[in-house]
C-alpha positions as MATLAB code, in Angstrom:
seq = 'MKNIGKWIVYIAAFTICISFLVFKDSLLHASAKQDTYTISTSTTPINKKMKKYTTYSAETKNYYTIRSYLEKLESDGGGTLILKRGTYRITNTLFVPSNVTIQLNDGVILEKSMDTGNDLKPSKSLFQLVAPSIAKNGDMMDEYNGSKNVTITSNGKATIDLKENENVNGIITGHNKNLTIKNIQFTNANEGYFIQLVANQNAKIQNNSFTNETSFTKPAISIETADFSYGTYKVNWSMYDETPNSQVLIEKNTFDQVYQAISSNNFTVDTYQLKVRILNNKIKNTESNAITMKNWKLPTVEKNIIQSVNNGYGIYVKGTYKPVIQNNQFLNMDIPVLLAAQTGSNEQSNVNTITYGTKKALASNEGKDLQEFYMHIENNAAEPVEKIEITDMNDLGKDEYKVTPETVTLNKEYLLRPSYTPQTKQYYALRSYMEQLEKQGGGKIIFTKGVYTISNVLYVPSNVTLEFEDGTEIVKGDETGTPTMNPSSSIFQLIRPSLSKKERAVSGHNGEKNISFIGKGKVVFNLNFKLSSFAIIMGHNKNVHISNIQFRNMNAGHFIEMDASEDVTIANSQFIDSKPSDRFIKEAINIDTPDKTTLGWSSKWSNFDCTANNRINIINNKFVNLDRAIGTHKYSGGHLHTNVVIRGNLIDTTRNDAIRIMNWKTPIIEKNDIRNVAVNDSKKRGILSSGAINPKIRNNTFTNVGRAIQFIAWKNNGPGEQYEEIKDVLTDEEKELLKTNQLFNTTENFIRISSVYAVYTKPEKIIIKHF';
ca = [
      83.143  118.462   28.481;
      82.843  114.638   28.795;
      86.624  114.348   28.656;
      87.078  116.989   31.361;
      84.658  115.026   33.584;
      86.707  111.815   33.034;
      89.924  113.632   33.977;
      88.239  114.862   37.084;
      87.206  111.299   37.966;
      90.714  109.973   37.327;
      92.416  112.662   39.329;
      90.046  112.081   42.314;
      90.681  108.297   42.171;
      94.370  108.919   42.000;
      94.254  111.281   45.014;
      92.307  108.572   46.996;
      94.928  105.932   46.075;
      97.778  108.186   47.127;
      95.979  109.088   50.382;
      95.470  105.414   51.116;
      99.054  104.523   50.558;
     100.186  107.431   52.749;
      97.751  106.312   55.387;
      98.897  102.752   55.021;
     102.517  103.788   55.310;
     101.827  105.811   58.409;
     100.111  102.849   59.950;
     103.010  100.590   59.232;
     105.360  103.289   60.505;
     103.415  103.557   63.763;
     103.286   99.859   64.103;
     107.005   99.659   63.587;
     107.596  102.094   66.426;
     106.028   99.682   68.783;
     108.251   96.702   67.814;
     109.892   94.695   70.559;
     112.927   92.618   70.142;
     114.172   90.105   72.673;
     117.728   88.783   72.664;
     119.963   86.613   74.811;
     123.726   86.197   75.118;
     123.628   83.645   72.285;
     121.679   85.840   69.812;
     123.647   86.930   66.779;
     123.301   90.269   64.962;
     119.936   90.981   63.167;
     122.166   92.523   60.469;
     123.867   89.354   59.046;
     126.570   91.294   57.369;
     128.198   91.979   60.675;
     129.002   88.399   61.146;
     131.310   88.736   58.128;
     133.227   91.678   59.592;
     136.915   90.869   60.281;
     136.409   92.377   63.700;
     133.512   90.097   64.602;
     134.636   87.433   67.072;
     133.483   85.662   70.129;
     134.644   88.577   72.125;
     132.724   91.144   70.098;
     129.609   89.102   69.366;
     127.506   90.673   72.165;
     128.570   94.159   71.038;
     127.696   93.652   67.421;
     124.361   91.938   68.237;
     123.192   94.716   70.513;
     124.531   97.366   68.122;
     122.600   95.810   65.221;
     119.321   95.844   67.140;
     119.821   99.399   68.112;
     120.422  100.293   64.442;
     117.304   98.380   63.515;
     115.295  100.360   66.116;
     116.621  103.576   64.658;
     115.306  102.556   61.222;
     112.064  101.520   62.753;
     111.639  104.885   64.444;
     111.932  103.419   67.926;
     110.868  100.443   70.085;
     111.999   98.135   72.846;
     115.075   95.932   73.110;
     114.861   93.279   75.926;
     117.972   91.567   77.134;
     117.422   88.075   78.742;
     119.297   86.971   81.741;
     123.065   86.501   81.281;
     126.343   88.234   80.949;
     126.963   90.450   77.904;
     130.476   91.546   77.159;
     130.503   94.888   75.500;
     133.767   95.909   73.921;
     132.705   99.039   72.100;
     130.264  101.981   72.388;
     126.642  101.323   71.844;
     124.870  104.330   70.332;
     121.147  104.772   71.270;
     118.633  106.449   69.033;
     115.375  108.223   70.000;
     112.211  106.544   71.240;
     114.044  103.426   72.505;
     113.653  101.445   75.665;
     116.499   99.113   76.730;
     115.111   96.670   79.167;
     117.515   94.532   81.158;
     115.798   91.523   82.624;
     116.505   90.206   86.090;
     120.136   88.671   86.098;
     121.389   90.752   83.288;
     125.075   91.862   83.567;
     126.537   94.219   81.006;
     130.352   94.034   81.300;
     132.682   96.566   79.816;
     135.292   94.407   78.128;
     138.551   95.691   76.724;
     139.375   92.449   74.860;
     138.023   92.407   71.292;
     140.014   89.315   70.196;
     141.138   91.101   67.029;
     142.393   94.497   65.822;
     139.270   96.341   66.814;
     140.212   98.968   69.373;
     137.886   98.890   72.360;
     136.119  102.106   73.424;
     136.193  104.115   76.622;
     132.435  104.063   77.018;
     129.647  101.572   77.191;
     126.619  103.643   75.980;
     126.422  107.073   74.273;
     122.953  108.466   73.790;
     123.029  109.500   70.142;
     121.661  107.841   67.110;
     123.989  105.314   65.428;
     123.687  107.148   62.086;
     124.626  110.425   63.631;
     127.749  108.976   65.282;
     128.673  107.145   61.977;
     128.095  110.031   59.685;
     129.863  112.677   61.803;
     126.733  114.815   62.137;
     126.607  117.231   65.083;
     124.010  117.730   67.750;
     123.170  120.927   69.586;
     120.763  122.288   72.196;
     118.384  119.445   73.137;
     118.152  118.055   69.597;
     119.799  114.739   70.082;
     118.247  111.389   71.042;
     114.998  111.765   72.904;
     112.647  109.484   74.782;
     115.295  107.079   75.779;
     114.955  104.606   78.763;
     117.454  102.218   80.140;
     115.908  100.133   82.794;
     115.593   96.789   84.580;
     112.671   94.796   85.750;
     114.804   93.089   88.420;
     118.450   92.982   89.386;
     120.606   94.078   86.523;
     124.202   95.333   86.547;
     126.421   97.630   84.419;
     129.909   96.495   85.490;
     132.841   98.694   84.202;
     135.277   96.122   85.448;
     137.589   98.681   86.917;
     138.793   99.557   83.427;
     140.635  102.836   83.618;
     138.947  106.002   82.327;
     135.930  104.023   81.039;
     132.433  105.523   81.344;
     129.173  103.805   81.676;
     126.586  106.127   80.031;
     127.514  109.362   78.216;
     124.584  111.590   77.394;
     124.488  114.764   75.338;
     121.808  117.076   73.907;
     119.084  114.593   74.950;
     115.470  115.122   75.881;
     113.286  113.010   78.115;
     115.785  110.461   79.486;
     115.213  107.808   82.133;
     117.810  105.538   83.745;
     116.432  103.316   86.512;
     116.750  100.178   88.507;
     120.382   99.490   87.412;
     123.317   98.584   89.608;
     126.442  100.384   88.455;
     129.792   99.126   89.774;
     133.551   99.056   89.431;
     134.356  102.423   87.866;
     138.048  103.387   87.629;
     138.546  107.206   86.991;
     135.435  107.162   84.785;
     131.903  108.324   85.249;
     129.048  105.891   85.787;
     126.761  108.479   84.136;
     127.854  111.735   82.470;
     124.819  114.019   82.181;
     125.463  116.762   79.547;
     123.037  119.115   77.954;
     119.993  117.144   79.022;
     116.424  118.322   79.298;
     114.060  116.379   81.515;
     116.361  113.590   82.708;
     115.440  111.136   85.461;
     117.960  108.866   87.358;
     115.921  106.805   89.744;
     116.285  103.671   91.948;
     119.870  102.941   90.765;
     122.911  101.973   92.880;
     126.472  103.151   92.347;
     129.231  101.206   94.205;
     132.886  100.566   94.202;
     134.427  103.472   92.349;
     138.222  104.082   92.205;
     138.807  107.670   91.448;
     140.477  110.910   92.587;
     138.570  113.182   90.241;
     135.405  111.637   88.856;
     131.979  111.541   90.513;
     129.453  108.775   90.062;
     127.138  111.163   88.196;
     128.619  114.193   86.523;
     126.442  117.100   85.582;
     128.107  119.269   82.984;
     127.546  121.824   80.315;
     128.468  121.035   76.655;
     131.651  122.864   76.934;
     134.814  121.713   75.174;
     137.158  123.737   77.483;
     136.491  121.366   80.362;
     138.326  118.530   78.698;
     136.067  115.970   80.349;
     133.310  115.708   77.814;
     134.762  114.222   74.692;
     132.529  113.057   71.920;
     132.763  113.776   68.117;
     128.988  114.390   67.563;
     128.493  117.458   70.010;
     128.446  121.127   68.966;
     129.916  122.095   72.297;
     127.481  124.873   72.282;
     127.507  125.368   76.151;
     124.062  123.926   76.528;
     123.406  123.160   80.160;
     121.198  120.533   81.744;
     117.661  121.497   82.586;
     115.079  119.710   84.748;
     117.142  116.813   86.164;
     115.737  114.447   88.729;
     118.079  112.167   90.690;
     115.877  110.202   93.073;
     115.971  107.169   95.363;
     119.345  106.037   94.362;
     122.215  104.618   96.633;
     125.836  105.552   96.439;
     128.492  103.650   98.362;
     132.343  103.789   98.075;
     132.482  106.467   95.481;
     134.696  109.492   95.004;
     131.750  111.852   94.863;
     128.172  110.934   94.311;
     126.811  113.819   92.143;
     128.960  116.715   91.057;
     129.546  119.645   88.766;
     133.203  120.172   89.284;
     133.364  122.397   86.125;
     131.329  125.419   85.216;
     130.658  127.746   82.317;
     130.464  131.409   83.318;
     126.829  132.755   83.335;
     125.458  129.303   82.246;
     123.417  127.409   84.967;
     122.406  123.786   85.455;
     118.700  124.656   85.823;
     116.390  122.980   88.352;
     118.378  119.935   89.444;
     116.486  117.983   92.045;
     118.258  115.470   94.252;
     115.718  113.723   96.373;
     115.531  110.715   98.758;
     119.054  109.305   97.925;
     121.359  107.496  100.260;
     125.001  108.477   99.945;
     127.773  106.957  102.106;
     131.507  106.524  102.147;
     132.596  109.255   99.661;
     136.240  110.282   99.500;
     135.366  113.959   98.683;
     132.208  116.110   98.874;
     129.139  113.907   98.434;
     127.473  116.511   96.289;
     129.209  119.440   94.427;
     127.088  122.048   92.707;
     128.740  124.884   90.758;
     126.632  127.336   88.707;
     123.355  125.746   89.429;
     120.018  127.639   89.351;
     117.126  126.812   91.652;
     118.313  123.335   92.738;
     116.593  121.332   95.404;
     118.486  118.809   97.627;
     115.920  117.227   99.890;
     115.379  114.178  102.159;
     118.736  112.554  101.334;
     120.871  110.665  103.801;
     124.505  111.549  103.487;
     126.980  109.530  105.605;
     130.696  109.270  106.208;
     132.413  111.935  104.056;
     136.120  111.289  104.492;
     137.335  114.546  103.040;
     135.354  117.663  102.213;
     131.696  118.464  102.860;
     128.305  116.815  102.581;
     127.387  119.380  100.075;
     129.685  122.024   98.445;
     127.930  124.976   96.778;
     129.512  127.616   94.603;
     128.063  130.113   92.139;
     124.552  128.791   92.718;
     121.347  130.685   92.468;
     118.791  130.218   95.375;
     119.633  126.721   96.394;
     117.102  124.688   98.482;
     118.798  122.232  100.727;
     116.267  120.962  103.227;
     115.275  118.060  105.422;
     118.421  116.010  104.784;
     120.298  113.954  107.255;
     124.019  114.320  107.584;
     125.994  111.623  109.509;
     129.658  111.295  110.429;
     131.403  114.240  108.802;
     133.036  117.457  109.726;
     130.847  120.188  108.254;
     127.696  119.209  106.423;
     127.306  122.174  103.991;
     129.488  124.906  102.796;
     128.199  127.668  100.581;
     131.538  129.031   99.390;
     132.520  132.516   98.499;
     134.773  133.377   95.560;
     138.431  132.803   96.518;
     139.962  135.603   94.481;
     139.240  138.626   92.372;
     140.151  136.743   89.180;
     137.774  133.939   89.813;
     135.185  133.658   86.994;
     132.410  131.653   88.646;
     129.217  133.269   89.703;
     128.657  134.117   93.375;
     125.982  132.240   95.394;
     122.600  133.913   95.648;
     121.433  133.318   99.193;
     117.847  134.368  100.412;
     115.989  134.069  103.620;
     114.339  130.904  102.042;
     117.735  129.380  101.431;
     118.737  129.878  105.095;
     115.415  128.642  106.342;
     115.869  125.476  104.259;
     119.321  124.944  105.493;
     118.159  125.132  109.121;
     115.616  122.212  108.469;
     118.449  119.656  108.089;
     119.583  117.267  110.814;
     122.935  115.815  111.784;
     124.581  113.263  113.909;
     128.302  112.667  114.847;
     129.338  115.993  113.196;
     132.238  118.195  114.043;
     129.974  121.122  113.763;
     126.108  121.371  113.718;
     126.183  124.337  111.475;
     125.837  125.053  107.813;
     128.554  127.490  106.700;
     127.854  130.481  104.482;
     130.862  132.403  103.219;
     130.091  135.910  101.914;
     133.581  137.253  101.182;
     136.965  136.958  102.773;
     136.464  140.189  104.756;
     133.408  138.966  106.538;
     133.118  136.214  109.029;
     131.412  132.903  108.119;
     127.708  132.990  108.676;
     126.602  129.761  110.547;
     123.094  128.221  110.388;
     122.489  125.821  113.261;
     120.877  122.482  112.434;
     119.304  119.870  114.852;
     121.423  117.161  116.484;
     119.653  113.866  115.785;
     120.793  112.625  119.152;
     118.213  114.954  120.559;
     115.470  113.192  118.659;
     113.654  109.871  118.667;
     113.403  109.650  122.484;
     110.341  108.062  124.246;
     110.629  110.858  126.806;
     111.720  114.494  126.518;
     112.330  116.884  129.434;
     111.944  120.584  128.811;
     112.553  123.672  130.883;
     111.544  127.327  130.356;
     114.919  127.758  128.759;
     114.751  124.879  126.375;
     115.530  125.871  122.734;
     113.681  124.665  119.652;
     114.519  121.357  118.054;
     113.636  122.858  114.723;
     116.388  125.299  114.139;
     114.609  126.787  111.223;
     112.401  128.657  113.783;
     115.506  130.525  114.995;
     115.559  132.371  111.635;
     111.920  133.445  111.580;
     111.092  137.109  112.109;
     108.500  135.983  114.514;
     111.022  134.301  116.717;
     111.232  136.778  119.574;
     111.669  136.600  123.397;
     107.803  136.506  123.638;
     107.529  133.474  121.166;
     110.622  131.576  122.162;
     108.928  129.188  124.486;
     106.129  128.592  121.971;
     108.488  127.745  119.245;
     110.444  125.363  121.488;
     107.378  123.464  122.606;
     105.929  123.526  119.064;
     109.086  121.844  117.791;
     108.620  119.085  120.356;
     105.022  118.481  119.434;
     105.974  118.253  115.701;
     108.732  115.814  116.658;
     106.280  113.714  118.593;
     103.999  113.530  115.592;
     106.926  112.335  113.453;
     107.894  109.650  115.851;
     104.334  108.539  116.579;
     104.102  109.728  120.126;
     106.002  110.019  123.419;
     106.098  111.996  126.685;
     107.163  115.549  127.394;
     107.986  116.389  130.980;
     107.629  120.035  131.898;
     110.099  120.932  134.687;
     109.338  123.607  137.351;
     108.969  127.244  135.923;
     106.714  129.499  134.028;
     106.026  128.855  130.306;
     104.354  131.726  128.537;
     102.647  130.428  125.351;
     101.699  132.943  122.784;
     100.345  130.740  120.102;
      98.542  127.369  119.701;
     100.442  124.185  120.542;
      98.913  121.323  118.478;
      99.052  117.970  120.205;
      99.264  114.718  118.153;
      98.189  111.165  119.155;
      99.847  109.018  121.742;
     101.274  111.895  123.741;
     101.518  112.443  127.453;
     102.217  115.920  128.765;
     103.476  115.658  132.384;
     103.880  118.813  134.519;
     106.184  118.779  137.470;
     105.297  120.451  140.761;
     105.621  124.237  140.376;
     104.893  124.395  136.675;
     102.796  127.266  135.380;
     101.506  127.451  131.750;
     100.458  131.016  131.003;
      98.549  132.243  127.979;
     100.737  134.883  126.449;
      99.135  137.939  124.884;
     102.180  139.388  123.138;
     104.317  138.008  120.367;
     106.775  140.915  120.052;
     106.327  141.061  116.345;
     103.687  142.447  113.868;
     104.063  139.437  111.622;
     102.210  137.110  114.024;
      99.260  137.667  116.223;
      98.776  135.706  119.487;
      96.204  132.913  119.518;
      93.203  132.591  121.765;
      94.024  128.995  122.921;
      96.966  127.211  124.379;
      96.499  123.543  123.411;
      94.463  122.076  120.499;
      94.331  118.286  120.213;
      95.095  117.931  116.530;
      98.336  116.806  114.932;
     100.483  119.763  113.772;
     100.445  118.605  110.201;
      96.683  118.810  109.979;
      96.134  122.006  112.022;
      95.975  124.176  108.881;
      94.029  121.838  106.778;
      90.438  122.470  106.329;
      87.951  119.691  107.274;
      90.639  117.291  107.976;
      88.935  115.175  110.655;
      85.450  113.965  111.433;
      83.657  111.643  113.866;
      85.826  110.449  116.638;
      88.644  109.768  114.109;
      91.043  112.546  115.174;
      93.958  112.348  117.717;
      93.744  109.715  120.417;
      95.570  108.697  123.596;
      96.432  112.125  124.937;
      97.042  112.945  128.541;
      97.655  116.061  130.572;
      99.054  114.966  133.951;
      99.868  117.379  136.815;
     102.299  116.357  139.591;
     101.809  118.548  142.581;
     100.765  122.185  142.023;
     100.421  122.798  138.326;
      98.545  125.876  136.983;
      97.195  126.637  133.459;
      96.710  130.421  133.735;
      94.546  132.036  130.960;
      95.563  135.332  132.395;
      92.086  136.810  131.821;
      92.723  137.018  128.058;
      89.481  137.686  126.427;
      87.764  134.629  124.827;
      90.718  132.445  125.533;
      90.850  128.600  126.039;
      93.343  126.318  127.779;
      92.465  123.099  125.876;
      90.402  122.675  122.764;
      89.587  119.092  121.925;
      87.607  117.863  118.978;
      87.110  114.527  117.179;
      89.420  112.939  119.836;
      89.373  109.622  121.606;
      90.887  108.522  124.980;
      91.841  111.869  126.517;
      92.851  112.128  130.141;
      93.262  115.389  132.166;
      94.161  115.203  135.849;
      95.530  117.259  138.678;
      95.648  120.694  136.807;
      94.505  124.001  138.250;
      92.857  126.093  135.478;
      92.745  129.749  136.476;
      91.595  133.165  135.241;
      89.189  132.755  132.419;
      87.474  135.632  130.547;
      84.541  134.730  128.284;
      86.095  131.624  126.817;
      86.287  128.140  128.290;
      88.927  126.337  130.222;
      88.206  123.222  128.248;
      86.197  123.117  124.996;
      85.089  119.594  124.287;
      83.485  118.606  120.960;
      82.989  115.199  119.184;
      85.197  113.511  121.647;
      84.958  110.013  123.141;
      86.218  108.328  126.308;
      87.444  111.558  128.045;
      88.276  111.727  131.675;
      88.822  115.048  133.589;
      89.598  114.302  137.135;
      91.091  115.845  140.315;
      91.455  119.204  138.756;
      90.428  122.768  139.782;
      88.732  125.425  137.677;
      89.017  128.758  139.487;
      88.020  132.338  138.794;
      86.530  133.856  135.606;
      85.381  137.353  134.718;
      81.692  137.624  134.204;
      80.656  137.129  130.547;
      77.753  139.078  128.904;
      75.084  136.561  129.759;
      76.923  134.437  132.302;
      76.939  131.415  130.112;
      80.640  130.651  129.714;
      81.242  127.212  131.203;
      84.584  126.092  132.551;
      84.005  122.800  130.652;
      81.886  123.297  127.523;
      80.315  120.150  126.059;
      79.415  121.015  122.415;
      79.187  119.743  118.840;
      81.203  120.908  115.821;
      78.316  122.654  114.071;
      78.817  125.648  111.818;
      75.183  126.678  112.197;
      75.359  127.156  115.950;
      78.640  129.046  115.883;
      79.910  127.103  118.826;
      82.965  125.752  117.070;
      85.441  127.461  114.722;
      88.439  125.256  114.263;
      88.767  124.758  110.583;
      90.431  121.359  110.780;
      87.083  119.990  111.786;
      84.589  118.522  109.274;
      81.830  120.227  111.218;
      79.827  116.995  111.073;
      77.930  117.671  114.420;
      79.401  114.670  116.026;
      78.411  114.558  119.774;
      80.539  113.594  122.738;
      80.337  110.052  124.209;
      81.556  108.553  127.530;
      82.651  111.645  129.270;
      83.778  111.407  133.018;
      84.122  114.509  135.030;
      85.090  113.316  138.372;
      86.298  114.875  141.742;
      87.045  118.263  140.450;
      86.573  121.694  142.043;
      84.837  124.658  140.323;
      84.973  128.035  142.033;
      83.781  131.557  141.055;
      82.674  130.988  137.547;
      79.647  131.644  135.309;
      78.934  127.996  134.989;
      80.892  124.847  135.831;
      79.853  122.342  133.174;
      77.372  122.691  130.359;
      76.008  123.073  126.793;
      74.557  126.229  125.517;
      73.598  125.250  121.934;
      72.631  121.761  120.537;
      72.567  120.050  117.153;
      69.252  118.420  116.413;
      69.511  114.536  116.558;
      73.079  114.544  117.923;
      72.970  113.801  121.641;
      75.950  113.813  124.007;
      75.833  110.360  125.495;
      77.026  108.823  128.787;
      78.137  112.022  130.427;
      79.131  111.225  134.063;
      79.547  114.082  136.531;
      80.473  112.756  139.868;
      82.044  113.774  143.148;
      82.598  117.440  142.153;
      82.524  120.578  144.219;
      80.928  123.569  142.583;
      81.059  126.724  144.601;
      79.857  130.242  143.567;
      78.565  130.406  140.002;
      76.830  133.363  138.408;
      74.402  131.135  136.571;
      73.057  127.602  136.726;
      76.004  125.458  137.812;
      75.364  122.686  135.410;
      73.517  123.053  132.103;
      72.321  119.856  130.383;
      71.161  120.183  126.768;
      70.560  117.293  124.482;
      72.286  114.698  126.724;
      71.396  111.045  126.655;
      71.716  108.860  129.764;
      73.749  111.233  131.855;
      74.738  110.437  135.342;
      75.113  113.291  137.850;
      75.765  112.099  141.371;
      77.462  112.895  144.603;
      78.317  116.395  143.650;
      78.364  119.349  146.196;
      76.821  122.410  144.560;
      76.909  125.645  146.503;
      76.151  129.322  146.211;
      74.520  129.431  142.810;
      73.697  132.981  141.565;
      73.274  134.221  145.105;
      70.272  136.498  145.530;
      68.705  135.127  142.353;
      65.987  132.692  143.480;
      65.251  131.500  139.892;
      68.637  130.128  139.050;
      69.442  126.456  139.349;
      72.059  124.044  140.503;
      71.245  121.956  137.453;
      69.167  123.073  134.511;
      68.245  120.433  132.060;
      66.703  120.488  128.548;
      66.553  117.425  126.327;
      67.969  114.967  128.865;
      67.080  111.470  127.887;
      66.777  109.138  130.843;
      68.954  111.107  133.217;
      70.099  109.775  136.587;
      70.612  112.772  138.899;
      71.003  111.396  142.488;
      72.735  111.915  145.785;
      73.892  115.502  145.056;
      73.874  118.197  147.685;
      72.535  121.689  146.986;
      73.390  124.530  149.328;
      72.398  128.231  148.942;
      70.605  127.605  145.606;
      67.385  129.128  144.397;
      66.128  126.073  142.596;
      68.087  122.833  142.964;
      67.072  121.175  139.663;
      64.758  122.275  136.895;
      63.722  120.517  133.589;
      62.441  122.711  130.737;
      61.731  122.227  127.092;
      64.024  124.217  124.907;
      64.816  125.501  121.509;
      67.890  127.188  120.090;
      67.570  130.933  119.749;
      69.362  132.568  116.761;
      72.189  130.391  115.398;
      70.950  126.789  115.286;
      67.276  127.737  115.588;
      66.353  125.496  112.662;
      66.500  122.518  114.939;
      63.390  121.106  116.597;
      62.754  121.911  120.241;
      64.038  119.321  122.743;
      62.386  117.920  125.889;
      63.451  115.857  128.757;
      62.432  112.207  129.041;
      62.408  110.728  132.558;
      60.941  107.452  133.687;
      59.211  107.054  137.092;
      62.323  105.386  138.412;
      64.442  108.355  137.339;
      61.964  110.715  138.977;
      62.334  108.696  142.159;
      66.197  109.060  141.970;
      65.640  112.805  142.063;
      64.424  112.403  145.644;
      67.798  111.247  146.847;
      69.318  114.754  146.378;
      69.592  116.904  149.442;
      68.798  120.623  149.835;
      70.192  123.068  152.284;
      68.983  126.701  152.223;
      67.232  126.586  148.867;
      64.339  128.802  147.778;
      62.279  125.814  146.749;
      62.088  122.268  148.198;
      60.970  120.668  145.019;
      62.164  119.958  141.531;
      60.350  121.540  138.612;
      59.493  119.594  135.296;
      58.067  121.625  132.498;
      57.348  119.700  129.339;
      55.962  122.456  127.022;
      58.260  124.948  125.465;
      58.167  128.386  127.034;
      55.435  127.377  129.428;
      56.607  127.436  133.070;
      53.314  127.531  134.984;
      51.995  124.539  136.736;
      55.100  122.359  136.407;
      55.266  118.813  137.652;
      56.915  118.947  141.008;
      59.141  116.327  142.691;
      59.309  117.087  146.396;
      62.743  116.618  148.008;
      63.558  116.593  151.655;
      64.717  120.042  152.722;
      67.302  120.484  155.553;
];
């Protein structure tokens, strides 16, 4: 038994030792993977045997040095190779293993040299992304099982110069996974590829430049399947198993003076390049199509600038499934995009799969100096070419735009929408102009004479002036002509289009600013008695000016809803005719707070932070035949509207109190002419105030009014009832100012002040001279 125990101890100790050694080895291996080697043009091979090769010479020194370090990195399991500034002449192919970063410092130039100085035959490529041992031993790669996690990058200005050597390629990939090539300047190709992407999964080509290519067949970047039949992909380590590329990102590169920028000129039947994304690149001066895609699936080509295509198209598409080509700019070419049909019954390529989404994306592009401002879609030889219109960039970027009732939309994508109807045509046209003004940071739209029927909300961004010529009428449309879109309840909302659907996007007075509505002559905003409709909704705005507009025909909404706004002027306008609301409390101009609890504001783009209005000027306007002219009917506790000035207005014929103050601080109401308030109701008031703090109400005229002015304590009823009651605060001086008002044919010749909520008996009375 004792011997058995000893053996158990020995075995346990041996196991611990082995485990320690394995652990130590794993640590060393992990450490090795983090190794970084830095070389210069004078560095010699880390493998000293190479210096004894008969092919080692001054001309091949850089090649053998870099090769030796790549082989060392393969044996290490990966790492980083840093090249210092200088010119490295590379005569033969450098094979790159997995988990390797090649960093070219600022000032590095890798030149493809064809002079070895001996019998060594130079290669036709600079890099091939396969492990050196695989290339040497003749092993074969398939699917995405080749070198992975490879990065070739620069931390400054580094160049790969192919020196115009004929049929020489820069970087050949194949069966790779997780590849990144970025910040490199590629130049001087001659019938060779700068980059040949074959059978890659998750490849990123970013922030590179590709210039000066002499070719009649080869693009700067080729996207191909591992298919031997092409004859363009020739390496001895590929299985040629028809593996395509998948998840390729080509982003923020520049291409200049190349045959084609990015292309799949070859295809394998029923095999697709999957999810290629080409984003934010600049391509100019191509001899042929800037981009050619054949047999791609779900590609995205977006926000590129493609300029000066000498022969061919900006983008040529064939056999591709649901391409998204959107928000690109096409400059100086004949036809920007062609989605081509098969040319014959024996053609083996797939047909394009085109959807509504494809067409909508195509229409979002813009062009300048084009022969045609259309994207062409060929279905088959028997059918005419379908043309998708795009925007002419000459129509954009102006300080001033002039529109008519017949103006068409700048955004041609809207033309394709099922909701684009005769009833929504003007809405979509004006919407496109508002969106353009947001993009360019502001501007002016001049509305020429005519009727504009607006079915849905127009969102107005900052720094915009809307000027309306004499004879312009803006009508609230109540029909869209389509079941896919309901009409809105408002015409204008002062929020930038891009934030209009975003919840709680703005707060305080930090929304849109510097917005003007200016009428020239007779200009009418006609709500057409649509129930609960609004002409203008402003919220969280600053510096808004509205002048010389006739607002007409309200029905239980408001002509102007004003919440959380600062420095607003409404002047020289008219507010005429409304249908009676349930309780006669719908103001032409409603002064409110964005407060969810009071239910007075519903625009979801507000933060609902109860911000009050500040510095509001309502001057020299006319109000006729309304429930109320100006007022608040719910308040947010502790949030007072400050510095409201109501001066020089005519208010004639209201069904309720003409002006309703509620929770206002330091308002000034002066020199207004208030007439015919709730005729035959002796208890209604020209001005009804609750919670006014130090108001100055002076030199107004009241005619045919029951009570000229009354102050009462108040509390919200129902929504918002959680807030404390509010009371007016007047100094003796402010009470004296009340005596400057003039009364004509009023029921009472005094002003009532009631300081206790719901108690109206025995009010304080301010006697006013009665005429």
